[in-house]
C-alpha positions as CSV (number, residue, x, y, z in Angstrom):
1,M,56.4,-13.3,-69.0
2,C,54.7,-16.5,-67.5
3,K,56.2,-17.5,-63.8
4,K,58.2,-20.4,-63.6
5,W,56.9,-23.0,-60.7
6,Y,58.7,-25.6,-58.7
7,V,58.0,-28.5,-56.7
8,Y,60.3,-28.3,-53.6
9,I,61.1,-30.8,-50.7
10,A,62.2,-29.3,-47.2
11,R,63.2,-31.4,-44.0
12,A,62.1,-29.9,-41.2
13,R,64.3,-30.0,-37.7
14,T,61.9,-32.9,-36.8
15,G,63.1,-35.0,-39.8
16,R,59.8,-34.8,-41.4
17,L,59.9,-34.0,-45.2
18,Y,57.6,-31.1,-46.4
19,T,56.3,-31.1,-50.3
20,G,55.0,-27.5,-51.9
21,I,54.9,-25.6,-54.7
22,T,56.3,-22.0,-55.4
23,T,57.8,-20.0,-58.2
24,D,60.8,-18.9,-55.6
25,P,62.2,-21.8,-53.4
26,G,64.6,-20.0,-51.6
27,K,61.9,-17.4,-50.7
28,R,59.7,-19.9,-49.7
29,I,61.6,-21.6,-47.3
30,R,62.5,-18.0,-45.8
31,V,58.7,-17.8,-45.2
32,H,58.4,-21.0,-43.8
33,N,61.4,-20.5,-41.2
34,S,60.0,-17.0,-40.2
35,G,56.9,-18.6,-38.7
36,R,54.9,-17.5,-41.1
37,G,52.7,-19.7,-43.3
38,S,51.0,-23.3,-42.8
39,K,50.7,-24.8,-39.3
40,F,52.8,-27.7,-39.9
41,A,55.6,-24.9,-40.9
42,I,55.2,-23.2,-37.5
43,N,55.2,-26.6,-35.2
44,Q,57.9,-28.3,-37.3
45,G,60.3,-25.8,-39.1
46,P,63.3,-24.6,-39.1
47,F,63.4,-26.2,-42.4
48,E,65.8,-27.1,-44.9
49,L,65.5,-27.0,-48.5
50,V,66.7,-30.3,-49.6
51,Y,64.9,-30.9,-53.3
52,V,63.9,-28.2,-56.1
53,S,62.1,-30.1,-59.6
54,D,63.0,-28.5,-63.0
55,E,60.9,-25.8,-63.9
56,F,57.3,-26.1,-64.7
57,I,55.7,-23.7,-67.0
58,N,52.5,-23.1,-65.2
59,K,51.1,-23.8,-61.7
60,A,48.8,-26.4,-62.6
61,R,51.6,-28.8,-64.1
62,A,53.4,-28.0,-60.7
63,R,50.6,-28.8,-58.7
64,K,49.9,-32.1,-60.2
65,R,53.7,-33.3,-59.5
66,E,53.4,-32.3,-56.0
67,I,50.0,-34.2,-55.6
68,Q,51.7,-37.3,-57.2
69,I,54.9,-36.6,-54.6
70,K,52.9,-36.4,-51.7
71,K,51.3,-39.9,-52.1
72,W,54.8,-41.5,-52.4
73,S,56.3,-43.1,-49.4
74,R,59.0,-41.5,-47.2
75,I,61.7,-44.1,-48.9
76,K,60.3,-42.8,-52.3
77,K,60.7,-39.2,-51.2
78,I,64.0,-39.7,-50.0
79,N,65.3,-41.6,-52.6
80,L,64.2,-38.4,-55.0
81,V,66.3,-36.1,-52.7
82,N,69.3,-38.4,-53.2
83,G,69.2,-38.9,-57.0
84,I,68.7,-42.3,-56.5
85,W,65.9,-44.6,-59.0
86,I,66.2,-47.8,-59.2
């Protein structure tokens, strides 16, 4: 059985947005909020999960989408979170 991958966006207590990939978005946020993980997560948390993508069939496709989203402006990311597309 293949793992399903997701791109997620989390909002930090500081208001910053963090984009990542995971097979379990809820678990990943709990890890961020426990103080483990990246330096960004430790310094910016706690986090609120604000967006989860549709599933991807493999990590490579999820990573490609993650990289695309990370290049976006903050406004474009917020529009994605809010489901607003012009």
